[in-house]
N, C-alpha and C positions, 0 to 999 in steps of 0.2 A: 576827054579832059586832059590836060597838060601835065607833065612832070615837071618837078621843081628844079629844071635845068635851064638855065639861059642857052640861047643859040651858041655863045662862045664856049660855054662848058661842055656841051655836047660835042662840039668840034673838037676840042682838046682832049676830052676823055675817049674820043674814037681814034684820034692820034696815037694816045698812049697805048690802048688796047691793040691796036694794029700792030705796033712794034713787037708784042709778045706773041700775037695769035698767027703772026707769019709761020712760027715754028709750032702750030698748035699741039701736035701730038707729042713732041719732045718737051715743050715746056710744060704742057698738062701732066705729062708723067712725071716730070721733075717736082711739080707742085705736090703731087699725091705721094712721091716718095719721100719727100721732107716731111710731110704731115705724117706718114706712117712711122717714120723714123723718129721724129720729135715728140710724137703723140701715139705710141703704140696701141693705146686702147682703141683708136679709131679703126685699127685692122679687123677687128672683131665684126665688123658688119660685113667684111667681104670674105666668104667662105674660101675661095679660090687661093687667096695669098695670106691667110691668116698665119699659116706656118713660115712665112718667108722672114728671114731675119736680117740678111745682108741688103743694104741698098742696090747692089749690083745685081742680085737675083731679081728685085722688084723692078728695077730698070728694063730688064729682059722680058718681063711677063706680059704675054699678050692681054691678058686681062687687065692689068694696070694700065698698060698703054690705051688699050680699049676705053678705059674708063676715064683716063686723063683727057683723051680726045673729046669724048662726050661733055665732060664739064665744060672744056673750053669752046666747045660747039654751042652749047646752051647760053653761055656767057656772052658768046658772040651775037647771038639771036636777040638777047636782051639789049645789048649795046646799040644794035641797029634801031631799037625801038624806045630810046630814052626820050624822045619827043612825042612819044604817045602812050599815054598810060595803060589804054585798053589793050593795046598790042603787047605792051611789057608784060602786064598781068596774066594776059592770055599765054605766055610762055612761062611765066613764073608760078603762076598757081597750081596748075597740074602736077608740076615737077615737086612743088613744096608738098602738096597733097600725097603724092607718092613716097616721098621720103619719110612723111609723118605717119601714114596709115599703113603702107605695105611694109616699107623698109624699117620703119622705126627708128630713124636716125636721130641721134640727139642735135637739136638745131645748132648748139654752139660750135659744131664741126663746121657748119658754113661760114661761121666768122673766122675760125681757124684758116680754112682755104683762103678765104679773101684776104685775110692778113698775109698768107705766105705768097700769095699773087703780088700784093703791093711791095712786100720785100724784095721779091725777085725783079720786079720793075725797077725799083731803086737801086739794086745790085748792078742790073744790066744797063739801065738808060738814066740813072741819076733821080734826084730828088723830085724836079719838076714832072717827070713822068708820073712818078707815084701819086704826087699831089693832085694831078689831073684826074686821077681814076678813083681817088679815095671816097668822094661822093657817091659814085656808082656803087661801090662794094657796101657803103652804108644803106643805101636805097634797097639794094638786093637782100641784105640782111634783114632790115626793118619789115620788109613785105614778107619775107619767108617766115619771120616770126609771128606776123599777123595770121597767116595760113595754119600755123600750128596751132596758134591759140583757138582758132575757129574749129580746128580739128579736135579740140580739146586736150591738147598735149599738156 
């Protein structure tokens, strides 16, 4: 089955993502640091850096950097499959299940991360870049919320 993206939308979303994914570790880290700084409660899920208060300290942390890179890698895998629902959900579903059942992460945090990514795209590359990627983030968050519902969240 196909995703609700036209071929043109897939191409422009991939083009937008490519720009930020080139520096996956740095940009992934920056997204998390911004989330932890603006929404300090989100730090509670990460035992390693719960106690870190300074953005500088977080930026240097191997755990923050590692997780930032993992987040960006997962999104990248999804972006490669915007034209194939089965493959897209094959990446997203297990990830959602793990966060819902094992990690017990509030699903609103996915929206927060997506919004920060969109903000960063706009700051670095302008409004068109952000606009090209908005539908992707909505798709990701919608499907994650479905996984959470099924998991009885």
